[in-house]
C-alpha positions, 0 to 999 in steps of 0.5 A, a space after each residue: 093821667 091827670 095829677 089834678 084829679 088825684 088829691 094830695 095827702 092820700 094815704 097808701 099801704 106798702 107791703 113787703 118785707 124780710 129781704 132787700 129784694 122785697 123791701 128796696 123796691 117798695 121803698 123806691 115807690 114809696 119815695 115817689 109817692 111821697 115826692 107827690 105829696 102822699 103818705 106811704 106807710 109800710 106793715 112789716 116785721 121786726 126781724 126783716 130787713 124792713 126793720 132797719 131800712 124803713 124807719 132809716 128812710 123816714 117812713 112810718 111802719 107798723 109791726 106784725 109777727 109772721 115767718 116764711 112757709 117755703 122751704 123752712 122745715 115743719 117746725 117753722 111751717 107750723 109756727 107760721 100757720 099759727 101766727 097767721 090769724 093773729 098777724 092778719 087781725 093786726 093788719 086789719 087794725 092797721 088798715 082800719 086805723 090808716 084808711 089807705 087809698 090803695 095797697 101795694 105789695 111786693 110779695 113775700 111772706 110779710 105781704 101775705 096777711 097784710 094784703 089779706 086784711 086789705 082785700 077784706 076791707 076792700 082796699 084796691 090792690 097792685 102787686 109788683 112781681 120781682 121774679 120770673 116766677 111769682 112767689 106764693 103770696 102773689 100767686 094767692 092774690 093775683 085774682 083779687 088784685 086789680 093790676 100786677 106790675 111784672 119785671 120779666 115778659 115771661 111772668 105775665 102768663 102766671 096772671 089773669 089776661 090783661 092784668 099784668 103790665 111789664 114795668 120792670 123793678 124800680 132801681 135807684 137812679 144812680 144805676 141808670 146814670 152810670 156811663 159805659 166804662 172804657 176798657 182798661 188794661 186792668 180788668 176790674 171784677 165785682 164779686 157780691 153775694 149780697 148783704 150777707 155774702 155768698 159762701 160759693 162765691 167766697 170760696 170760688 174767689 178764694 180758690 181763683 186767686 192763685 190761679 190768676 197770680 200764677 197766670 200773671 193776669 191783669 185783674 183787680 177785685 172789688 169783693 163784698 164778702 158779708 160780715 161773717 167771712 170778711 176777716 179771714 178772706 181779707 187777710 188771705 187776700 193780702 197775702 196774694 199781692 193781687 190788686 183790689 179790695 175785700 170788704 164786708 159791705 159796700 155802701 156805695 154799690 153804684 160807684 162799685 158798679 161804675 168801676 167794674 168791667 164785669 160783675 159776678 153775683 147771685 141772681 135775685 130780682 134786685 141784682 138783676 134789675 141793677 145789672 140792667 140798669 147799669 148795663 153791666 156784663 155778668 156772670 150769675 151764679 143762682 142760689 139753688 135754694 131760692 124758693 120756686 128756683 126763682 133765681 135760676 129763672 131769672 139768670 135764664 132771662 138774662 143769659 137768653 138775652 146775651 147779657 150774662 153767663 149762667 153758672 150752676 152753684 154746684 159747678 162754680 169753683 175757683 177753676 170755673 171762676 178763672 176760666 170764665 173771666 179769662 175767656 171773657 176778658 179775651 173778648 172785649 167786644 163780647 163784654 161790650 155787647 153783653 152790657 148793651 144787651 143787659 141795658 136793653 132790658 132796663 126799665 127806667 121808670 118803674 117807681 113812677 109807673 107804680 106810683 101812677 097806677 096806685 094814684 089810678 086805683 085810688 082815683 077810681 075808688 074815690 069815684 066808686 064811693 062817690 057814685 055809691 053815696 049819690 045813689 044812696 041819697 037819691 034813693 033816700 030822696 025818692 
């Protein structure tokens, strides 16, 4: 695409909030748009992760009130349906005020009313689907959106023929820059259940500590517990005498990945994309209550590629944790192949391609408006 054909300073609408899996990739695309001289802005809620991350990154954000619809109970479903008209009207006012050249959606409940408002005002839209199976919002908007950018080849079948493009999910450049880690005498295992932690991973890790100690297994833990479980787990871990650190939150996750020989985590889209970018072997424990069971489907993609071991949440005990780690550690060549298989799934320029597409949509919309204006002038002259 010729950048000269896209004037700088265009306004782009970014929709997607609630969780890091929706907010962080959208912010990566917003950073790329800003680098190109454009003005991305967000629409989100004050209760989602976007309320903290987006302003901190220096982006403009407008607020609406909306909740989820999947697996939230009758009360929350009724509340969300009640909020939907007002939130759509609020998003319409923002669209009319900011007049974006194009809109970008990561899906999620926050994006629903925003993309509906964009469609009503004929703003060209691009979707990015981070998971193996599209969420509700992206399924609703798949026919009216101009393009869909996907993270897994299997996802293409959920969109109209020719509309989906495999780009991967935007991931911080630091993950791609990590070199392969030479195997050392001590196996370093990174455990993370996301910023809030995971009860299953925390419990399994705690149950495994004595097993590793009794086996005199050379292991070092880096464990992100989440804030709620941290204090108790840190005290208990200190008593084991095992090497490592138990922290509530890891500020520099690329550095933690760099130190790890093996990652044990959930299989949200962001985690899976980071594993691929870093080329890290993993044990994936899908969150069983994720909407449409998408974490299981995400994990299956990596497992089929030979990049990960898949462990059902209900079976992931301390004994299972211990057994999987010891078995993998006994096969260093397998760990190496798993890391290579993970890296083969990476997409380094996902944010750049999303920004390209948004500029293309803006250019097309500009041409369409120009043609309509000329046709109107010619009609008036005749």
